N, C-alpha and C positions, 0 to 999 in steps of 0.2 A: 754522092748525093746525101747519104746518111750523115756524113760529117758536116755538110752544109746546115741541115736541120738541127744538129746538136749545137752548132755555133749560134744559130738564130735563137734557140731556146736558152742557151747560156747568156747571150746578150739580153734577151728579155728579162731573165731573172736578175741579172746585174743591174739593169735599168730599174726594175722593180724595187730592189734593195736601196737604190740611190733615191728614188723619187718618193716612195711611200712615206719614209720618215720626214722628208722635207715638206710634202704636201700636208701631212698630219700636223706638223709644227705650225705651218702658215695657217691652216684651218683653226687650230686651237687659238692662235693669236687673234685671228679675224673674229671668231665667236666671242672672245673676251671683249674686243672692241664693241661689238654689236650689243652685247649684254650690258656693258657699262653705259653705252650711249642711250640704250632704251630706258635706263633708270633715270636719266636727266633729259629734259626736253630742250636739247641744244641744237642750234641750227647747222653745225658743222660736224661731220663724222669724225670720230677720234678725239673730239674735244673732252669728252667725259673721262676718257683714259688719261689724257694729258693733265686734266685738273686733279685726278686722284694721284697721279705720279708727283705733280708739284706739291700737293698737300702732304704726302708722305715726306718728301724732301724738306719742306718747311718745318714739319713736326720734328724731324730728325735734327735740324739745325737748332731749333728751340730747346730740344731735350738735352743738347750739349752745353747749354748756358746754365750756370750754376743755379740761379733762381728757379728756372723751369725744371731743373733736375730735382730740386727739393719739392716742387709741386708734384712731380711724377712719383717720387718716393712716398709722399703723403697719399697719393691716389693708390699706389700699390698697397700700402698699409690698410687703407679703407676697404679695398676690394678683398684683401686677404682675411678680412673679418667675417665675410659672408660665406658660409660653408660650400654650397654648390658652385657658386660663382668663382670662389677661390680655386677650386679644383680645375675648372675649365680655363680660367684666365691664367693661372700659373703654368698649366701644362702647355698652352699655346705660346705663352711668352718664352718658356724654357726651350721649346722646340724651335722657335724662330731664332733665339739667341744661339742655339747650337750651330746654326748654319751661317748666320750673318753677324752675330754680335761680336764683342770684344772677347768673350769667353767661348770661342768655337770649340765644339766638342768633337767634330769629325775630322780632326787634323792629325790624329795619330793612328794610322792604319797598322794593324798587327795580324800576324799569322798565329792562330791558336790550335794547339794540339788537343784534339777532342779524344782521340783513341790512339795511344802509343803503339799498341800491338799491330793494329792495321794501318798505321801511319795516316790517320784521317785528320785533316786539318780544315779550319774555316777561317776566312778573312773577316775581320771585324774592326771595330774602333773602340779604343779605351775611352770610356766616358767618365769614369771616376777611378783615380788611382790611390785614394786614401780612404780606407774603410776602417780606420782605427777606432772610430766611434762605435762600430758594431763588433769590435773585438776581432776583426779579420785583418790583421796587419799584413799578411803575406798574400792577400787577395786583391783583385781589381775587378771592376765591372767592365764588361766588354759587350757592345751592342753589335749585333749581327743583322744588317738590313736583309730583307728578302728580295729576290729578283722580281722586277716588274711590279712591285707593290710599294705601298707606303707604310708597311708594317715591318716589324723585325722582332728579334728576340734578345732578351738580356740574359747574360750568364755571369755569375761570380766565379772567377777561375783563378787558380794559383798563378802567381807571377812567373813561376818556372815553366809554365805551359805556353808563354807568350814570346813571340819573336818579332821585334819591330820590322816593318817593311820599309824598304828604301823607295817609296813612291809618295806622292803627295795625296792628301785626303781626297780631293776631287777625282783623281785618277782612280783610286781605289774604289770610291763610291760608284763611279761610272762602270767599272769592271763588275762589281757585285750586282748592281741594278740591271745590267745587261745580261746577267746569267753567265758572265765570263766570256761573252761573245766579242766584246769590244777590245779586249786585251789590255796591256799596260802601256799603250801608246802615250806619248807625251800630250799634255793639254793642248 
């Protein structure tokens, strides 16, 4: 009888581990739809989300055309002349480009030796490999994301303390963000 209840409890927790992330994801997407639809007075649910998705795609297409790319460069130049706006705009733009742009920054996961004596290591991503302008030729910048957060730490570390990992950027990011719980399973 004791084993029966243990199995029931184990099944309950297994179901919880499966269902809670799924429900949380569905709920987040649902709330995003509701929020977007409430911003527009549209007769069909989900239409606001579809409009925004389409607008992003259309802007992406036009930004790849030479004439519109020049307009984008002009706009960037204009925005970069306004002190506070420049800080916010360039930070958000760089962050988005790091994930989805042509110059992705989180595609080189590395293992960094933090303390050789205690064999303490951290997993991070090389975000800048050339620091010669700062006179730091043998150093690189490594970003260490924090588990379950949108924050992280930057360290300038010697190249000798870095070992490239043989996993993709998304797999390493998932491992770090999950606190190591997800493992290094394939995407």
